[in-house]
C-alpha positions in Angstrom: 40.4 -89.8 10.7 41.9 -90.8 8.1 45.0 -89.4 6.7 47.2 -89.7 3.4 50.6 -88.2 2.8 50.9 -84.3 1.8 52.7 -85.2 -1.2 49.6 -86.4 -2.9 48.7 -82.8 -3.4 51.1 -82.7 -6.2 49.8 -85.8 -7.6 46.4 -85.0 -7.0 46.7 -81.2 -8.6 48.6 -83.3 -12.4 45.6 -85.1 -12.1 42.9 -81.8 -11.9 44.2 -80.8 -15.6 42.6 -82.8 -17.4 39.1 -82.1 -16.4 39.6 -78.8 -15.3 39.6 -78.4 -19.3 35.8 -78.3 -19.0 35.7 -75.2 -16.5 37.3 -73.3 -19.4 35.1 -74.7 -22.1 31.8 -72.8 -20.7 33.8 -69.9 -19.9 34.7 -69.0 -23.4 32.6 -70.5 -25.9 29.9 -67.9 -25.7 32.5 -65.3 -27.5 35.0 -67.9 -28.6 32.9 -71.2 -30.1 35.9 -72.6 -32.0 38.1 -72.0 -29.6 35.5 -73.3 -27.3 35.3 -76.9 -29.1 39.0 -77.3 -29.4 39.5 -77.0 -25.9 36.8 -79.4 -24.7 37.7 -82.3 -28.0 41.6 -81.4 -25.7 39.7 -82.2 -23.1 38.0 -85.6 -23.7 41.1 -86.4 -26.3 43.7 -86.6 -23.1 40.6 -88.3 -20.7 39.2 -90.8 -22.8 42.0 -93.3 -24.1 39.8 -93.6 -27.1 42.6 -93.2 -29.7 45.1 -96.0 -28.2 42.5 -98.7 -27.6 40.5 -98.0 -31.4 44.4 -97.6 -33.1 44.9 -101.1 -32.0 42.2 -102.8 -33.4 41.5 -100.3 -36.6 42.8 -103.1 -39.1 39.7 -105.8 -38.4 37.3 -102.7 -39.5 37.7 -103.3 -43.5 38.7 -100.8 -46.1 34.9 -100.0 -47.6 33.4 -100.1 -44.0 36.4 -98.0 -42.8 35.3 -95.6 -45.8 32.0 -95.3 -44.8 32.2 -94.4 -40.6 34.6 -91.8 -42.0 31.7 -90.6 -44.4 29.6 -90.8 -41.3 31.6 -89.1 -39.3 31.9 -86.2 -41.7 28.0 -86.1 -41.5 28.1 -86.4 -37.4 30.5 -83.8 -36.6 28.5 -81.1 -38.3 25.6 -82.1 -36.4 27.9 -82.4 -33.1 28.7 -78.6 -33.6 25.4 -77.2 -34.2 23.9 -78.9 -31.0 25.9 -77.3 -28.8 26.8 -73.8 -30.6 23.5 -73.3 -32.5 21.9 -70.1 -31.3 18.4 -71.1 -31.3 16.7 -74.2 -29.1 14.8 -75.7 -32.0 18.3 -75.8 -34.3 20.0 -77.8 -31.3 17.1 -79.9 -30.9 16.9 -80.8 -35.0 20.5 -81.0 -34.7 20.7 -83.9 -32.0 18.1 -86.1 -33.4 19.8 -86.0 -36.4 23.8 -87.0 -34.4 21.6 -89.9 -32.4 20.2 -91.3 -36.0 22.9 -90.9 -37.6 25.6 -92.5 -34.8 23.2 -95.0 -34.9 23.4 -95.8 -38.5 27.2 -95.4 -38.3 27.2 -98.0 -35.2 25.6 -100.9 -37.0 28.6 -101.0 -39.4 30.5 -104.4 -38.5 33.2 -103.7 -35.6 32.2 -99.6 -35.7 33.5 -99.9 -31.6 37.2 -99.6 -33.6 36.8 -96.7 -35.1 37.1 -93.8 -32.6 35.9 -91.2 -34.1 38.3 -88.6 -33.1 36.5 -85.5 -34.7 33.8 -85.6 -32.7 35.2 -83.0 -30.2 31.6 -82.5 -28.3 31.4 -85.7 -27.4 33.0 -87.9 -25.0 34.3 -91.9 -26.2 35.9 -93.4 -23.4 36.9 -97.2 -23.5 36.6 -99.0 -20.9 40.3 -100.1 -19.7 39.3 -104.2 -21.0 37.6 -103.0 -23.7 34.6 -104.5 -22.6 32.3 -102.0 -23.3 32.8 -97.7 -24.3 30.5 -95.3 -23.4 29.8 -92.1 -25.2 28.1 -89.4 -23.3 27.4 -85.5 -24.2 24.9 -82.7 -23.3 22.0 -80.8 -25.0 21.3 -77.4 -23.9 17.6 -77.1 -23.7 17.4 -73.0 -22.1 19.8 -71.2 -20.1 18.2 -73.4 -17.1 18.3 -76.9 -18.6 21.0 -79.3 -19.5 20.3 -82.7 -20.3 23.1 -85.5 -20.9 22.4 -87.7 -23.1 24.6 -91.1 -24.1 24.9 -94.9 -25.4 26.8 -98.0 -24.2 28.7 -100.1 -26.8 29.7 -103.7 -26.3 32.6 -104.9 -27.6 31.0 -108.0 -29.5 32.6 -111.2 -30.7 31.5 -110.9 -34.5 31.7 -107.3 -34.9 27.9 -106.5 -34.4 25.9 -103.9 -32.7 24.6 -103.8 -29.3 24.1 -100.8 -27.9 22.4 -99.7 -24.8 20.9 -96.2 -25.3 21.0 -93.8 -22.1 18.0 -91.8 -20.9 18.9 -89.1 -18.5 16.0 -89.1 -15.7 18.0 -86.5 -13.5 15.4 -84.1 -13.4 12.7 -86.6 -12.1 14.7 -87.4 -9.2 14.6 -86.2 -6.2 17.2 -88.4 -4.4 19.6 -89.8 -6.9 21.9 -90.7 -4.8 20.2 -93.5 -3.1 18.8 -96.2 -6.5 20.3 -98.7 -8.8 19.3 -97.6 -12.1 19.3 -98.9 -15.2 20.1 -97.3 -18.6 16.3 -96.5 -18.7 16.1 -93.8 -16.1 20.5 -92.9 -15.9 21.7 -89.9 -13.8 23.5 -88.0 -16.5 27.2 -87.2 -17.1 29.3 -86.4 -19.4 32.1 -88.9 -18.1 35.8 -88.1 -18.9 37.2 -91.4 -16.6 36.9 -94.6 -16.6 38.4 -96.8 -13.6 37.8 -100.9 -13.5 38.6 -102.9 -10.5 37.3 -106.4 -9.4 36.5 -108.5 -6.2 35.4 -112.0 -6.0 35.3 -112.4 -9.8 33.0 -109.9 -10.2 33.9 -106.6 -12.9 33.4 -103.2 -11.2 33.8 -99.8 -13.4 33.5 -96.6 -11.8 32.9 -93.3 -14.4 34.1 -89.6 -13.0 32.2 -87.3 -14.7 30.6 -83.9 -15.3 27.5 -82.1 -15.6 26.9 -78.2 -16.2 23.8 -78.5 -13.4 22.0 -75.5 -13.9 22.2 -71.5 -14.4 24.4 -71.1 -10.9 25.9 -74.4 -10.1 27.6 -77.2 -11.4 27.9 -81.0 -10.6 30.8 -83.7 -10.8 29.5 -87.6 -10.5 31.2 -90.6 -9.7 28.9 -94.0 -10.6 29.5 -97.6 -10.4 28.8 -99.1 -13.6 28.1 -103.1 -13.6 26.9 -105.8 -16.0 24.1 -108.5 -15.0 24.0 -111.9 -16.4 21.9 -110.8 -19.0 25.1 -108.6 -20.2 23.0 -105.6 -19.3 24.3 -102.0 -17.7 23.0 -101.4 -14.2 24.5 -98.2 -12.7 24.3 -98.1 -8.1 24.7 -99.8 -5.6 25.7 -99.7 -2.3 29.2 -98.7 -3.5 30.0 -95.3 -1.4 30.6 -96.1 2.1 31.6 -93.4 4.9 31.9 -96.4 7.6 35.6 -94.5 8.7 34.1 -91.3 9.0 33.6 -89.2 12.6 29.8 -89.0 11.6 28.0 -92.1 10.4 26.0 -92.0 7.6 24.4 -95.2 4.9 26.3 -96.1 2.0 25.3 -94.1 -1.3 24.5 -95.7 -4.7 26.4 -93.0 -6.4 28.7 -90.1 -5.0 28.3 -86.4 -6.5 29.6 -82.7 -5.8 27.9 -79.6 -6.3 29.3 -76.5 -6.3 29.6 -72.5 -7.6 29.7 -72.0 -11.4 32.6 -70.2 -11.5 34.8 -72.5 -9.3 36.9 -74.5 -10.1 36.3 -78.0 -8.3 38.9 -81.0 -8.8 37.4 -84.6 -8.7 39.7 -87.4 -10.5 41.5 -90.8 -9.9 45.1 -90.9 -9.1 46.6 -93.9 -10.3 49.7 -93.8 -8.1 48.1 -93.5 -5.2 44.9 -95.5 -6.2 42.5 -93.1 -4.6 39.5 -90.9 -6.0 40.9 -87.8 -4.8 38.1 -84.6 -4.9 37.9 -81.0 -3.6 36.6 -80.4 0.2 33.8 -77.5 -0.4 32.5 -74.7 2.0 30.0 -72.2 1.4 32.0 -68.8 0.5 29.1 -67.3 2.2 28.3 -69.6 5.3 24.9 -70.6 3.8 25.8 -74.5 3.4 22.1 -74.7 2.1 23.1 -72.8 -1.0 25.4 -75.6 -3.4 25.7 -72.4 -5.7 27.8 -70.3 -3.1 30.6 -73.6 -2.3 33.9 -73.4 -3.7 37.6 -75.4 -2.4 38.8 -74.5 0.9 41.5 -76.1 0.0 42.0 -79.3 1.5 41.3 -82.8 0.1 38.5 -85.5 0.7 39.0 -88.8 -1.1 37.9 -92.7 -1.7 39.8 -95.6 -1.9 38.7 -99.4 -3.1 38.0 -101.5 -0.4 36.3 -104.6 0.1 33.8 -103.7 -3.2 33.2 -100.7 -1.8 34.6 -96.9 -2.3 35.8 -96.0 1.3 35.5 -92.4 2.2 38.3 -90.7 3.3 38.2 -87.6 5.4 41.2 -85.7 4.6 43.6 -86.8 1.8 46.9 -85.3 3.4 48.8 -85.1 6.4 51.7 -83.1 7.7 55.0 -84.0 9.7 54.9 -82.2 13.0 57.9 -81.9 15.4 56.7 -82.8 18.8 54.6 -80.4 20.8 54.0 -78.4 17.4 50.5 -77.9 15.7 49.1 -77.7 12.8 49.2 -74.4 11.5 47.1 -73.4 7.7 44.8 -71.3 6.1 42.0 -72.5 7.8 38.6 -71.1 6.8 36.9 -71.3 10.1 38.6 -71.1 13.9 39.0 -73.7 16.4 35.0 -72.7 17.5 34.1 -73.5 13.8 33.2 -69.7 12.9 34.2 -68.4 9.4 37.1 -66.5 8.6 35.4 -63.5 6.7 38.9 -62.2 5.7 40.1 -65.9 4.5 36.8 -66.7 3.0 37.1 -63.8 0.7 40.5 -64.0 -0.1 40.1 -67.8 -1.1 37.0 -67.1 -3.0 38.8 -64.3 -5.0 41.8 -66.5 -5.8 39.3 -69.3 -7.1 37.8 -66.6 -9.4 41.2 -65.6 -10.6 41.8 -68.9 -11.1 39.3 -69.3 -13.4 39.6 -66.2 -14.9 43.5 -67.4 -15.9 42.3 -70.9 -17.2 39.6 -68.6 -19.5 42.0 -66.4 -21.0 44.9 -69.2 -21.8 42.1 -71.1 -23.4 41.3 -67.9 -25.3 44.6 -67.2 -26.0 44.3 -63.6 -24.9 
């Protein structure tokens, strides 16, 4: 089993802050829609990096075009708000349709790639670290049970013209989304909050980390590797997630996800200092591993390291310094025989719910 130093936990916790705002967003949006929008907007502001990339090149947009883009943004932000906060489904669908049409019209304006659309706080706008592309994602709530992710990839073209790939969420039609290479026409949807650029043997790989408000009882977080083929078309997935160092071997996966209880606050993010993707290890709070909506963090971390063109799984992203003859003792949720410690499990569940509630209260100002 591969381990990493325990001081990594502090760094891992700090990277969790930005993507945990999305947890607060769901909890407060029903009672405090304005506060929810502010929380979501802050989340994407902190994580996207769009402002820094766009501001460096904003001078490429002519004055007249900038005025057109600003006017388009004013219209788009109304639709962006309605497609999230409108009470009736037909109003949300109509707003989403108007948003898509308006966004495409705006992106056709020369050098729109460098316009940040800062006020669209219900969308994620992520620039690749090398500014090769940006990816815009958002979600549409069909009903209490179904959420659909939507998006587009805009390439950075030399002449400022538009080259756009719409993303069509195919999740609900995919029984095994982890095992296939996909195009923009059958994408596994997520709202992305992090993009990581890697290179191997001269080829560029962009790793996307995203959130999926999966259903009424559980959320998902995804890690997806994006590449571009010889026609500069986006390709999602490949044999990029390896478990070759695990005790229990399993085949490489095209993408990776965790699914967990709706009220839980599960962390998944990239730690630049250690060059690792770190995420919570999950366990069923009711000892029902087949029910993903019972999964909560148990206080330990897993991870992935980039090695040989793959993200290689790490069982445990910490270790302990022990004196000779000592054995590690921690707040384990299972005993040595593998049985659930009901008391510690209940305590962990209660602490997790309390943490989520405190986040909601802080976000809503209560």
